[in-house]
DRENTORLO-904497 format. One line per 3 residues: number of its first residue (from 1); for each residue x, y, z of N, C-alpha, C. Coordinates in steps of 0.02 Angstrom, whole numbers, plus 50000, padded with zeros to 5 digits. Last residue first. Layout:
# residues N
NUM> X/Y/Z/X/Y/Z/X/Y/Z ~ ...;
This chain:
# residues 162
162> 50537/50312/49497/50514/50350/49439/50493/50420/49458 ~ 50667/50208/49542/50621/50258/49567/50602/50301/49507 ~ 50686/50033/49501/50702/50104/49493/50648/50147/49525;
159> 50672/49910/49563/50715/49915/49505/50736/49987/49495 ~ 50645/49830/49714/50645/49894/49679/50696/49893/49623 ~ 50669/49712/49779/50622/49711/49723/50623/49776/49684;
156> 50762/49615/49893/50761/49672/49847/50713/49662/49789 ~ 50724/49577/50061/50730/49552/49992/50720/49610/49944 ~ 50813/49668/50185/50750/49651/50153/50764/49626/50082;
153> 50928/49716/50236/50909/49649/50258/50845/49624/50224 ~ 50933/49843/50194/50981/49797/50163/50967/49725/50183 ~ 50850/49916/50271/50823/49892/50207/50872/49845/50172;
150> 50823/49920/50430/50880/49903/50388/50855/49873/50323 ~ 50735/50055/50492/50730/49986/50469/50788/49974/50420 ~ 50733/50187/50521/50785/50147/50554/50783/50074/50534;
147> 50623/50244/50464/50688/50263/50437/50746/50223/50467 ~ 50522/50195/50548/50528/50169/50480/50597/50184/50452 ~ 50572/50161/50714/50555/50210/50663/50566/50179/50594;
144> 50505/50026/50807/50563/50054/50771/50537/50104/50720 ~ 50412/49943/50864/50429/50005/50900/50492/50038/50870 ~ 50355/49833/50807/50427/49831/50820/50452/49890/50861;
141> 50219/49878/50807/50238/49813/50834/50312/49813/50853 ~ 50207/50006/50749/50177/49992/50815/50195/49925/50846 ~ 50339/50098/50687/50301/50036/50677/50273/50015/50744;
138> 50332/50270/50679/50355/50213/50720/50309/50153/50708 ~ 50387/50391/50564/50333/50348/50586/50361/50287/50622 ~ 50487/50468/50511/50482/50466/50584/50427/50421/50609;
135> 50472/50464/50372/50531/50432/50403/50526/50425/50478 ~ 50367/50468/50267/50354/50469/50339/50412/50437/50377 ~ 50406/50467/50133/50352/50512/50153/50341/50517/50228;
132> 50522/50381/50125/50518/50443/50086/50466/50491/50115 ~ 50487/50272/50201/50543/50313/50224/50540/50381/50189 ~ 50387/50223/50116/50369/50246/50183/50424/50291/50211;
129> 50463/50182/50004/50417/50239/49998/50394/50267/50066 ~ 50536/50076/50077/50571/50134/50046/50523/50193/50033 ~ 50434/49985/50120/50477/50020/50168/50509/50082/50137;
126> 50378/49938/49999/50337/49971/50049/50380/50013/50095 ~ 50480/49881/49930/50435/49925/49892/50380/49956/49935 ~ 50537/49793/50018/50571/49858/50008/50526/49907/49971;
123> 50460/49692/50126/50450/49722/50061/50483/49790/50055 ~ 50455/49641/50251/50487/49598/50200/50489/49633/50132 ~ 50381/49723/50330/50452/49721/50343/50491/49674/50297;
120> 50247/49698/50284/50282/49761/50274/50357/49754/50279 ~ 50163/49590/50303/50220/49581/50257/50263/49643/50249 ~ 50052/49622/50383/50104/49576/50409/50166/49569/50365;
117> 50002/49786/50412/50006/49734/50362/50064/49688/50380 ~ 49963/49811/50587/49996/49830/50525/49997/49770/50477 ~ 49817/49729/50534/49854/49792/50535/49900/49792/50595;
114> 49724/49626/50430/49773/49627/50484/49813/49692/50478 ~ 49557/49579/50383/49614/49625/50379/49659/49619/50441 ~ 49456/49481/50397/49467/49514/50332/49532/49554/50327;
111> 49447/49435/50525/49447/49385/50471/49466/49415/50404 ~ 49567/49544/50607/49500/49517/50597/49504/49464/50543 ~ 49671/49636/50710/49664/49575/50671/49590/49556/50668;
108> 49785/49768/50746/49716/49746/50735/49716/49682/50693 ~ 49857/49901/50818/49872/49830/50804/49804/49796/50803 ~ 49880/50072/50776/49837/50016/50792/49868/49949/50775;
105> 49924/50197/50760/49972/50149/50788/49936/50085/50809 ~ 49843/50228/50608/49870/50257/50670/49925/50211/50696 ~ 49866/50097/50518/49807/50136/50537/49822/50164/50606;
102> 49964/50038/50381/49959/50060/50451/49896/50101/50460 ~ 49921/49978/50259/49985/49962/50290/49983/49977/50365 ~ 49804/49910/50162/49809/49954/50221/49872/49933/50257;
99> 49832/49900/49988/49839/49870/50054/49839/49924/50107 ~ 49771/49875/49831/49776/49926/49884/49777/49890/49951 ~ 49806/49848/49666/49806/49817/49732/49815/49873/49782;
96> 49752/49829/49500/49765/49874/49556/49761/49833/49621 ~ 49771/49721/49414/49761/49788/49387/49778/49840/49440 ~ 49893/49595/49443/49832/49631/49460/49831/49700/49430;
93> 49966/49431/49456/49958/49495/49422/49892/49528/49443 ~ 49986/49359/49624/49982/49358/49551/49973/49428/49522 ~ 49989/49325/49756/50042/49368/49730/50044/49368/49654;
90> 49898/49177/49722/49924/49223/49773/49984/49260/49744 ~ 49780/49150/49598/49851/49148/49613/49870/49200/49666 ~ 49650/49168/49561/49663/49118/49612/49735/49119/49637;
87> 49585/49333/49545/49623/49277/49518/49641/49231/49576 ~ 49469/49446/49512/49487/49399/49565/49521/49339/49532 ~ 49521/49598/49437/49492/49532/49430/49514/49489/49488;
84> 49487/49767/49447/49528/49712/49472/49489/49647/49466 ~ 49422/49883/49401/49425/49824/49359/49469/49767/49383 ~ 49395/49990/49479/49449/49998/49430/49462/49934/49390;
81> 49299/49937/49564/49281/49991/49518/49332/49999/49462 ~ 49380/49850/49640/49328/49824/49596/49308/49875/49543 ~ 49462/49943/49709/49491/49891/49667/49440/49864/49617;
78> 49361/50014/49778/49403/50048/49729/49434/49997/49681 ~ 49313/49913/49863/49268/49943/49813/49308/49978/49758 ~ 49427/49896/49941/49405/49840/49898/49357/49865/49845;
75> 49427/50018/50008/49482/50003/49961/49465/49944/49916 ~ 49304/50003/50080/49313/50058/50033/49370/50042/49984 ~ 49330/49895/50166/49277/49891/50116/49285/49943/50061;
72> 49433/49957/50242/49446/49896/50204/49394/49887/50149 ~ 49358/50059/50301/49413/50075/50255/49430/50015/50212 ~ 49275/49982/50382/49245/50022/50328/49298/50043/50277;
69> 49371/49928/50469/49331/49884/50426/49298/49922/50369 ~ 49424/50046/50529/49467/49999/50493/49425/49957/50445 ~ 49317/50187/50493/49343/50137/50539/49387/50090/50497;
66> 49348/50343/50412/49328/50273/50408/49357/50233/50467 ~ 49398/50468/50409/49348/50456/50460/49326/50383/50461 ~ 49574/50497/50375/49508/50470/50359/49463/50466/50421;
63> 49715/50548/50287/49675/50557/50347/49605/50533/50329 ~ 49850/50455/50210/49784/50488/50210/49761/50501/50281 ~ 49988/50429/50110/49965/50442/50178/49899/50479/50173;
60> 50038/50300/49997/50006/50364/50012/49987/50368/50085 ~ 50162/50226/49898/50129/50228/49963/50099/50297/49971 ~ 50176/50125/49750/50180/50189/49785/50147/50180/49853;
57> 50234/50031/49607/50211/50036/49677/50219/50107/49703 ~ 50218/49930/49471/50228/49999/49490/50197/50005/49559 ~ 50295/49772/49431/50244/49814/49463/50266/49887/49464;
54> 50328/49672/49286/50349/49713/49342/50291/49755/49368 ~ 50229/49525/49243/50258/49590/49229/50282/49624/49293 ~ 50278/49356/49293/50230/49408/49276/50266/49474/49264;
51> 50334/49248/49378/50319/49243/49306/50263/49291/49287 ~ 50347/49251/49516/50388/49296/49476/50376/49293/49401 ~ 50259/49253/49654/50251/49225/49588/50287/49270/49537;
48> 50346/49345/49757/50313/49280/49758/50314/49248/49689 ~ 50338/49499/49676/50350/49465/49740/50315/49398/49736 ~ 50413/49571/49529/50359/49539/49565/50383/49503/49628;
45> 50511/49722/49540/50502/49654/49516/50447/49621/49557 ~ 50454/49890/49516/50477/49835/49558/50467/49768/49524 ~ 50466/50062/49514/50462/50003/49470/50492/49945/49510;
42> 50381/50176/49611/50438/50131/49609/50423/50073/49562 ~ 50340/50347/49627/50322/50281/49603/50387/50241/49597 ~ 50349/50439/49782/50368/50427/49713/50341/50359/49692;
39> 50202/50455/49887/50273/50441/49874/50286/50443/49799 ~ 50097/50580/49942/50104/50526/49894/50179/50516/49881 ~ 49999/50642/50079/50064/50634/50045/50060/50574/49997;
36> 49861/50657/50106/49910/50704/50134/49976/50702/50095 ~ 49698/50640/50051/49768/50620/50039/49813/50675/50064 ~ 49560/50606/50148/49600/50659/50119/49671/50634/50111;
33> 49395/50541/50163/49467/50529/50159/49501/50587/50124 ~ 49260/50562/50156/49286/50532/50217/49360/50517/50215 ~ 49222/50607/50031/49218/50654/50087/49250/50627/50151;
30> 49319/50571/49890/49277/50544/49944/49280/50592/50003 ~ 49411/50609/49797/49341/50629/49786/49293/50601/49839 ~ 49529/50547/49835/49524/50620/49839/49452/50644/49835;
27> 49498/50414/49799/49507/50432/49870/49499/50507/49879 ~ 49496/50430/49661/49435/50407/49695/49439/50425/49770 ~ 49630/50467/49641/49576/50514/49625/49511/50494/49658;
24> 49698/50349/49675/49708/50410/49715/49652/50461/49703 ~ 49652/50269/49570/49636/50250/49639/49644/50311/49684 ~ 49710/50336/49461/49637/50333/49467/49615/50314/49538;
21> 49846/50313/49489/49820/50381/49488/49744/50382/49496 ~ 49850/50174/49473/49867/50204/49537/49840/50274/49543 ~ 49809/50164/49337/49772/50129/49390/49787/50160/49458;
18> 49909/50241/49275/49840/50264/49274/49799/50229/49328 ~ 50022/50161/49293/50021/50228/49322/49949/50254/49326 ~ 49985/50046/49217/49997/50042/49289/49992/50110/49323;
15> 49892/49999/49102/49922/50064/49116/49930/50071/49192 ~ 49914/49822/49118/49889/49880/49082/49928/49944/49099 ~ 49969/49767/49276/49931/49751/49215/49908/49816/49184;
12> 50019/49794/49400/50065/49768/49349/50029/49744/49286 ~ 50018/49899/49543/49985/49877/49481/50038/49848/49435 ~ 49984/49959/49710/50025/49926/49661/49984/49904/49601;
9> 49995/50048/49862/49961/50038/49799/50009/50006/49750 ~ 49968/50056/50035/50014/50035/49981/49973/50021/49919 ~ 49927/50184/50148/49904/50134/50101/49959/50119/50051;
6> 49915/50238/50313/49959/50230/50255/49933/50172/50214 ~ 49821/50356/50408/49827/50291/50378/49878/50293/50321 ~ 49751/50428/50548/49806/50435/50500/49822/50364/50474;
3> 49580/50474/50580/49637/50429/50586/49688/50441/50531 ~ 49461/50560/50674/49503/50560/50614/49565/50518/50627 ~ 49307/50506/50735/49376/50517/50749/49417/50513/50684;
């Protein structure tokens, strides 16, 4: 079964644009995933642990044959391949971070992954790119269109759209 998925990508170490671009290229070169849309890149201040470099963030929409768990494994493989180091700090610096934001309209929880991503509605650097590429998408928990989410109520991290 083909599924519609949104992934959040972020980087704040090294060549941030290249890390995101390389992650997209790995996805493009996989037979089980096709990129449909890519948002603009957004320069953002760090979330949580603020003593670090600014992030570059984007959201992509893909079609995939992967199950949720296989997709999770695939994105973790991409992170490893691109040199992401396992650091002990939550919300710390990273070469590349790939989060599964939405998987169709699925509500899913396992030991490894929660969908929709539980922090989406707190992060303007996810909501704003989602509005850009999929304004009509309905959040499966809140039942609200992404374009109707009040981004003024969300903590601000976006510095600029690139």
